[in-house]
Each structure stands twice: as C-alpha cells, then as structure tokens.
N, C-alpha and C positions, 0 to 999 in steps of 0.2 A: 399834513405835516411830511408826508412822504412824497419826495418827486423825483420819480425815474429818470429825469433829464439830469439831475446832479450828480458828478462823479468825483472821485478822491485819487488822484494818482502819486503813488510813491516812486520816488525816484533817488537813488544814492549817486553821491558826488565822492570824489578823492580827497577835496581840500573846500575850505569855505570859500577860497578867491573864484573858483568856477562855478559852485553853488551860487554865490551871489550875482557873478556874471550873467549866469542862464535864466536864474529867477527874475533877475531885474528886466532882463529882454522880456522875457515870457508876461509880464505883466504889462509891460511899456506896449505890446502888442495884443492886448487885453484877449490873452489865452487861458488864463488862470484868475479868477477874482483875487486869490489870495495864494503865497507859497510861504510855508513854514520851513524854516531850517533848522534840525536839530541836531549839534554838533555831538561829536564824540561816540557816535554809534560803534561797535565792536561787529563786522562781519565775517563769518567764516564761511568759507565755499572751496569749493573744487574748480581749478580752470588748469588746463593744459594734463591734466592728470595728476595734477600735485594740490593737495591741502594749502589753502591760503588762509592767513587772517590780517584783517586791514582795519586800519581805523577811517570812517568814512563820516558823511554829512547824509543825514537824511533830509530829502525834499518832500513835503506835503502840499502837493496843489490840489486847489478847490476849483472845480471847473464845471463846463456842463458837457452832457455828450455830445453836440456841434462840435464841440473844439477838438475832440480828442484826436483826430487825425494831423491836425496842424498841429498841435502840442506836441504828439510825438516826433513829427517832422522837425519841429524847430528845434526841440531837446537833442535829438540823434545828429544836428548840422554843427554843434557846437560843443558837444557832450566830450569829453577826454577817453571814456572807455570804449573800447573796440563793440563792446555790446552795454547798451545802458541800459539798467532797470526802468521797466516802465509799467506797473502795475496798477490797472484799475480798479476801484471799489467801489460800490453802490452802498450809501448810508441808508440805514433803517429808517431814519428821521433826521429831519431838518426842520428849526425853527422857520415859519412862515417869513419873517423880516428878514433872515439870513438869507433864505431863498431869493428874496426880491432883490436884497444885496448883489447877490451873486449873478445874478441876471444883467442886472444893471453894469457891472462892472467887466461882463465880458462881451467879447464879440462873437455874434452869431457868423458862422465861415460858411 
C-alpha cells in the first residue's frame, strides 16, 4: 500500500479562476491524476517585510515522482504569484486501486 513514487503537491492560488485554469491544464497534460480545489482558506504570511492575510484557494495535486519537475514548471509558467507555493508530500499509504488509477492517469515524462 505504500508507494514512494506517489506524491501529493500543495499549491495555493489567489482565486478560483486561476486555480481551475491551471488545474485543468495540468490534468489535460496528464501531469497529475487529480486536483482538488479547496476554496476559502485563509493564509497569513510575511511578504516584503509586512504581515499579509489573504483568502486563497488550496490546490492538492495527486501525481507521480517522475512528473514533479514538469508539473512545477507548468504551474510556474501560468501562476499569477511571483513565487508559487509548490510543496511535495509523500503519503504513508495509498490503496492499491488508487495507485493503479494514478499511474494510468499520468504520463511519465
């Protein structure tokens, strides 16, 4: 049930329009099997010496290790942020059928 090849990528977006556009592009190019968009998260962070608080959309991308570089590049190309969030997590366990689906739904680059 554990596959070191499967990765979860977190990426926040300023609005649902950009999140959907980028997410759809990623799925179309088969760089992720699925993208979950979680609306209305609140992010508090420091930027240019000031504390900021913004409403954002959190994208959760399910992908494979070999697509990570291309996935990051594709997100960076069209993301509206100067420095897009790109955090990679490794799940402790994934069901075998879900692993199979992720493998079939993503292109090895």
